[in-house]
N, C-alpha and C positions, 0 to 999 in steps of 0.2 A: 504493499499499500504506499502510495506516494504521500509524504508529509505535506501538509498545507503550508503556504508561505506565511510568514509572520507579519502582521501589520500592528504597529504600535500607534495607539491613538490617545490624545488627551480629550477629556469630555465626552467619552463614548457613552456615558449615561445620560447625556443630554437629548434634545428632541431630534437633531439630525443624526448624531452619533448612534443612538440606540436604534434607529431604523437602519442604519448601515450594518449594524450587527445582525438585525433580523433578517435582512436580505442576503447577506453574504457570509454568515458564520460558517456555511458548509464549504465555502471557497477559501477562507483564510482563518489563520489562528490569531485573533484579536487580543492584544494586550492593552488593558485601559490603564492610563495614567492620570488620575485626577484626586481629589480629596477623598472620594469613596474607596480608593485603594491605597490611601495614605501617601500620595505624592502630591506635594505643594509645589505648583510650577514656579511660584515666586522665590523659592529657594533653590539656587542653581546647583549647590551640592547634592540635593536629593534628586534634581533631574539628571545630572551627570551620572549619578550611581545607577538610576534607573535605565538610562539609555546606553551605558557602557556594557551592560550585561548581554547586549545582542550584536549579532552580526550586522553589517550595514544593511538596512532595510527601509521601508517607507514609514515615515511618521505623519499622521494626519492631525494637525493642531486645531481642534475645535473648541477647546475650553475657552471660555470668555465671560466677561460680565456684560450682560446684554439688555438689562433693564434701562432703557434710555432715560426715563424720568429720574430714577434713582441716581443714575450716573451724573445727571445734570446737578443734583445736590452737591456733588463732589467736585464741581467745576474748578479747574486749575489746581487741584490738590494732588500733587505727586506723592504725597504720603498716604492717599486714600486706596481703597480696595480696587477701584475701577482701573486706575493707572497701573497699580502693581500687578494686577491679574492680566490686563489686556496688553500692556506695553512691555513691562519688565518680564512678565511670564513668558511672552513671545521671544524676547531677546534671549532669555535663558534656553529655550527650546531650540532657537536657531543656532546659537553658538555651540550648543552641545551636539546638534545634528552635524554641524561643520567639523567639530572635533572628532566625532566617531564615524563620519562618512555616511550618515543617514540622509536619505532623500525625503525632503519636507514639503508636504501639501499644507499650505497655511490657509486657513478659512478666514476671509474677511467680509466686508459688507459694502452695500451700496451707500451706507451713511458716511463714507468718506467724501461724497460729493455735497455740494451746497444746495442742490435742487432748484437752481435758477435757469438751467438749460432747458428750452422748450422741446428740442430734438433729443434723440436717444444719446445717452452717455456711452461713449466706447472706451476700451481699455486704455486708450492713449490720452484720454482726457485728464487734465491735471485735477487731482483731488483738492478739495477746499472745505474741510469739514467746518460746520457751524455750531456744533454742540460737542459735549465732552466725550461721549461714547464714541462718536465719529473720529474725533481728535485722537483719542488713544488708540483706535483701531488703525488710523492712518500711520501714526507713529510705529505701530507694530509691523506694518508693511514695510516701512523704512528700515526697521531693526532686521527683518528677514533678508531685504536686499543687500544691507551692508554686512551682513554675518559671513558672506562667502559660501554659504552652504548651497547645494544644488536643491533648487526649490521651485515651486509653482505657487502663485497666490490665486485662490479662487474666491471671488466676491459672490455673496448670495444676497437675495432680497425677499423679504416677507416670506419665509418658508412656511409650508403648511402641510399636514398630514392627517390620516383618519383617526389615529389614536395615540394620545400621549397624556395621560390623566394629570401628570405633574404640572403641566403648563398648558394654558390655552394659546394657540396661534390665532392669527387674525380671522381666518376662515372659520374655525370651530367656535371663536368667540361671537361671531356675527350669527352662526346657526343658533348658538345657545340663547343669545339675546332675542332672536326672532321667536323662538319656541316659547319665550316668557313674555312675548309682546313688550320688551323693554329695550329695544333697539334705539340707540340715540340717533339724532339726525346724522346723515352721512354726507361728507364733503363731495361736492360736485366739481369743484375746481382745484383738486389735487390730483396727481398721477402717481400711481404706484405700480410694481412689477411683481405680483405674487408668483410664488415658485413652488411647485410640487416637490416635496422632499425626496419621493421616489426617483424623480428625475435627476436631482442633485446627486443621489447615491449612485445611479447608473453612470453619470459623468465621472464621479470620483473613482469608479472601479476602472475607467478608461485611463484615468491619470496614474493610478496604481501601476497599471500595466505598461503604459507608454512612457511615463516620466517626463512630461513636458516641462518646459521652463517658461517664465514670463508671468502674465496676468490674464486670467480669464473670467468672464462673467457667466457664472452658472445660475441663470435666472430663467423664469418663464417666457413664453413667446407672446404674451399679451400685456401691455400697459394699459391701465384704465383708472378711472376715479373709483374711490371707495363706494360711492353711490352706485355706480354701474356694477361693481363687485357684489354688492348686496342684492341688486336686482337678479344677477346671474344665479347666485346662491339660492335665492327664493324659487326661481323657475326650476333649477336642477333638482332640488330637495322638495319641491311641491310644498313650499311653506307660504301660507297666507299671512303676509306681514306688511305692515304699514311702514314703508321706507321713505322717510321724510328727507328732503334735501337741505343741505347746509353749506355755508361758505366758509372755506379755509382762511380766506383774508379777513373775515369778520372775527373768526375764532382766535387768530394770531393776535389781534388788537386787545382781546380780553385776557389772552393767556400768553404771556411775553416769553415763554420759553422757546428758543429757536427751534423751528421745524422746517424740513425740506418740503418745498411745494411740488416740484416736478422731478419724480425719480422714474423717468422712463429709461430703462437700461437695455442696451443691445446685447444679444447673445450670438451675433453673426459670426464673430470670431471663432467661438466654440463649434459652430456649424461647419464653417469653412475649413478648419484644421482637423476636424475629427468626424465629421459627417453626423454629429450629435444633434438631434432635433428635440428640443425642449418642448413639452406639451404647451398648447394654447389653454387659455383659462377654462373653455368649455369642455375640453377633452380631459383636462385635469380634475375638474369638479365631477365629471361623470365618474372617472376612475375612483375618485374619493368616495362618492356615493356607493358604488359597487362594493368597496372594501368595507364600508360601514355596514352595509346590508348583510355581508357574509361573515362579519365578526361574530 
């Protein structure tokens, strides 16, 4: 029997990482490094000890502090948890990958952009984060690039999946609110790019096998407003919901935390280089519905 290749991951207990395990645990021997396995990525000695035990392999760095509102409370605080996990933790992972010749797949975010571009963001666009979460993730990208390790940076946008009780994603949150008739008014003048996590996992498998370098956007093939997304969810899941429109610009006046208005993200480089087609929102929601029904 041929032994399975070993893949080391940080944050494999999270929303994306746990789905990667579910889909591919028969193909790879996954080793999880995060607080659930007593590895603190903000401590470089611990990271070094963990990564030095393995022959050169692929490391997928998913672990991050992702609560954007809570992150904003730590704005400009380099002693805070957000900076330590997202930036210093990534620096530790990247430097240790370089030291032990591991290939690094670093997971980043569309929040490195400022959300002012009306057309699609591509990989060559210059990041300009406007809030603390995005800032720490952009610095993380720079740490990876400066480390000298062989790497690829994979940016995600609004990932969603059928089942993850620990945390609601945007799509499942909208479904839950619709079912209790408590959906707040949805922005008509904001653009986001929701992404089916199963597609992200399939793309990551290609990265594991082909080991590309550079930056790729692992995002869905539809960019739309939250209001349009809610309408599509209601249609797909046959939910009778009152979907009220609201204005992003009006909301920002009342709630001053910086938020990106236009996050239309292009996945054309991924398609061109690897013939990977990420689902459009209609087919992703249908797949989601089928998975929920068969659970």
